[in-house]
N, C-alpha and C positions, 0 to 999 in steps of 0.2 A: 411236476406233479403227474402229468399225464403218463409218464413212463412208469411211475409207481403203480398206477391203476391197471396198467396192462398186466403186471405180474400178480394182481389181486384176483381172487376167485369171486369177488363180490358180484360183478355183473352176471357171470355164469350162474351163480347160485340163485340170483333173483329170477332170471328167466326160467331156469330149471324148476324152481318152486311152483311155477304156473302149471306144469305138466299134470299134476294130480288134481287140478281144479276143473275137471271136464265139464261141470255144470255151468260155470260162469266164464270160462276162457274161450275166446273165439279167435278166428284168424285176425280180426281187427285189433284185438288186444295185443297180439304179437307185433303187428304193424305199428301200433302206438308205441310199444316198448322199444322197437328198433329205430324209432324216430327221435330218441334221446330226450324224453320228457324231463322236466326239471327235477322231479322226485327221484328219477333214476340217475340223473347227473350228480345230485347232491349226496345221496346215500353212500356211495363208495368213498367219497371224500371224508365224510364223517368217520367212517371206519378207519381209513388210512391215517388221518390226522390224530385221532384218539389213540390208535395203536402206537404211532410214532412218539407221542408225548410220554406215554407210560413205559415204553420199552426202550427209550433212547439210551439211557445209561447202560443197560444190560447189553444192548446191541453193539454199542461202541466198545465195550470190554471184549466182546467176541470178535472185534474188528470186522463187523458186519458192514454191509453197504451203507452209504450215507442215508440218513433219514431226512424227513422234511425239516426237522429241528436243525440238523447240521447244515442243510442247504440254506435255510433262512439265516442262520447265524453268519455263514460265509458271505452270502449275497448282500446282506444288510449291515455286516460288521456289528452284529448285535450279540448281546449276552444270551445265555441259555434261557434265563427267566424272561427276557423280552421276547425271544422267539416263541416260547411256550404261551405267553400271554397273547401274542398276536394270533397264533394258531388256534387258541381257545376262542378268540373273537370270530375267527373264520368258522369254527365248529358251530358256534351259536347261529351264525348266518345260514349255514347249511341246514340246521334244524328248522329255521324259519322257512326255508324253501320247501323242505319235506312237509312240514305242517300245512303250509299254504296250499300246496298241490293236493294234499290229502283232503283238506276241507273244501276246496273249490273245484276240483276237477270233476267234470262230467263225461270225460272221454272214455273212461273204462268203469266197470262195475266196482263198487266199494270193496268187495272181497279181494280184488286184485291190488288195490291200493293198500289194503290192510296187510297183505303179504309183504309188501315192500316196507311199510312202516315197521312191522314186526321184526324184519331182518335188521333194520336200523336199530331197533331196541335191543336186539341181541348184541350187536356191536357195542352199544352203550353199556350194557351189562358187563360185557367182557373187558372193556377198556376204561371204565369210568375212573377207577382209583388205582388200578394195577393191571398188569398184563396177565389177566386170568386165562388167556388162551394158551400162551407159552408156558407160564408157570401157574398151573391150575391151582387156584386159591380156594379157600373155604366157601366163599360166596357161590362159586360155580358148583362145587360139590353139593352144597345144600340145595341149590336150585334144581339141579338135575335129579337129585334124590327125591325132592318133593314133587317134581313133575312126572318122573317116570317110574320110580320105585314105590313111593308112598303117595300116590295121587289122592286128591280130595274127591270123594265120591260125588257124582252128579245126580 
């Protein structure tokens, strides 16, 4: 799994998202982030596993690289359903890690944790029921439209 995370942009996106937060981000925040806190360890796994579950069949048709589903099936000699069920349990545990650190951490300001949580929410939105990142679905189009094109006035 660690190999899959190296190819993911998730860690880079998270740290880069701090750059525009000049009011609350300090050198200590970056030091905290580079020391691998639980919320930053769990979030990329959420995204990777959710993506692999919803894109597994499509990726295999394209003869893409092995996903976590394929790896689990081969390693445990399990069916696709068993692999998906197990990876969904892991996703639930990673969500618990994210939520626990969000609610309990005092190491960094809440806006920092909120950025990390919101990025995890984006992954959840994109990969909850379909691979809406690769095959942009109606839910994503509606969400982007309501957020950027027809925003609710504040």
